[in-house]
C-alpha positions as CSV (number, residue, x, y, z in Angstrom):
1,M,16.7,40.5,38.1
2,T,15.0,43.3,37.3
3,T,12.0,45.0,39.2
4,R,9.0,45.8,37.7
5,P,7.5,49.3,37.4
6,S,4.5,48.0,39.6
7,E,7.2,46.7,42.3
8,N,8.4,50.3,42.7
9,I,5.6,51.7,42.8
10,N,4.1,49.2,45.3
11,K,7.1,49.6,47.7
12,E,7.1,53.6,47.8
13,L,3.4,52.8,48.6
14,S,4.0,50.8,51.0
15,S,6.7,53.1,52.8
16,K,4.2,56.2,52.7
17,F,1.2,54.2,54.3
18,K,3.8,52.7,57.1
19,T,4.7,56.4,58.0
20,A,1.5,58.1,58.0
21,R,0.0,55.3,59.5
22,E,2.9,55.6,62.6
23,K,2.3,59.4,62.6
24,L,-1.4,59.0,63.8
25,G,-0.3,56.0,66.1
26,L,-2.4,53.2,64.5
27,T,-1.7,49.6,63.8
28,Q,-2.0,47.7,60.9
29,E,-5.1,46.0,62.2
30,E,-7.0,49.0,63.3
31,V,-6.1,50.7,59.6
32,A,-7.4,47.4,58.4
33,K,-10.6,47.4,60.6
34,L,-11.1,51.2,60.1
35,A,-10.7,51.0,56.1
36,E,-13.2,47.8,56.0
37,I,-10.0,45.7,54.0
38,K,-10.8,42.4,53.9
39,G,-8.1,39.8,53.1
40,K,-6.9,35.9,54.4
41,G,-3.8,36.8,56.8
42,N,-2.8,40.1,57.7
43,Y,-3.9,41.4,54.3
44,Y,-3.0,45.2,55.5
45,A,0.3,44.1,56.2
46,K,1.4,42.3,53.1
47,I,-0.1,45.8,51.6
48,E,2.5,47.8,53.5
49,R,5.4,45.6,52.7
50,G,4.7,46.3,49.1
51,E,3.4,42.5,48.6
52,I,0.1,43.5,46.9
53,N,-1.2,45.4,43.8
54,L,-4.1,47.5,45.3
55,T,-7.3,48.3,43.9
56,I,-8.4,51.9,43.7
57,K,-11.0,51.1,46.1
58,N,-8.9,50.1,48.5
59,L,-5.7,52.8,47.4
60,H,-8.7,55.2,48.1
61,K,-10.2,53.5,51.8
62,I,-6.9,53.2,53.1
63,I,-5.6,57.4,52.0
64,K,-9.2,58.2,53.5
65,V,-8.2,56.4,57.2
66,L,-4.5,57.8,57.0
67,K,-5.5,61.2,56.4
68,I,-3.3,61.9,53.5
69,D,-3.8,63.2,50.4
70,A,-3.5,61.3,46.8
71,S,-1.2,63.5,45.5
72,E,1.3,63.2,48.4
73,I,1.7,59.2,48.2
74,L,0.9,58.6,44.6
75,P,4.3,58.4,42.6
76,S,5.0,61.1,40.1
């Protein structure tokens, strides 16, 4: 089984989000609330597990809450 490029990007982003969130001492639920991320179940947790392809809008909301620069998280 081969890994699609989008899966690699999702895994990279999810790892960086988790690291940034933990540095700020926030829970997944707190990030979702602050970023106004809506979805069924624990949508933000799915993002951190790399299970969801983010929209640009949600990506922007999350990096704003996590106080990170987009250039730090986007794969090169």
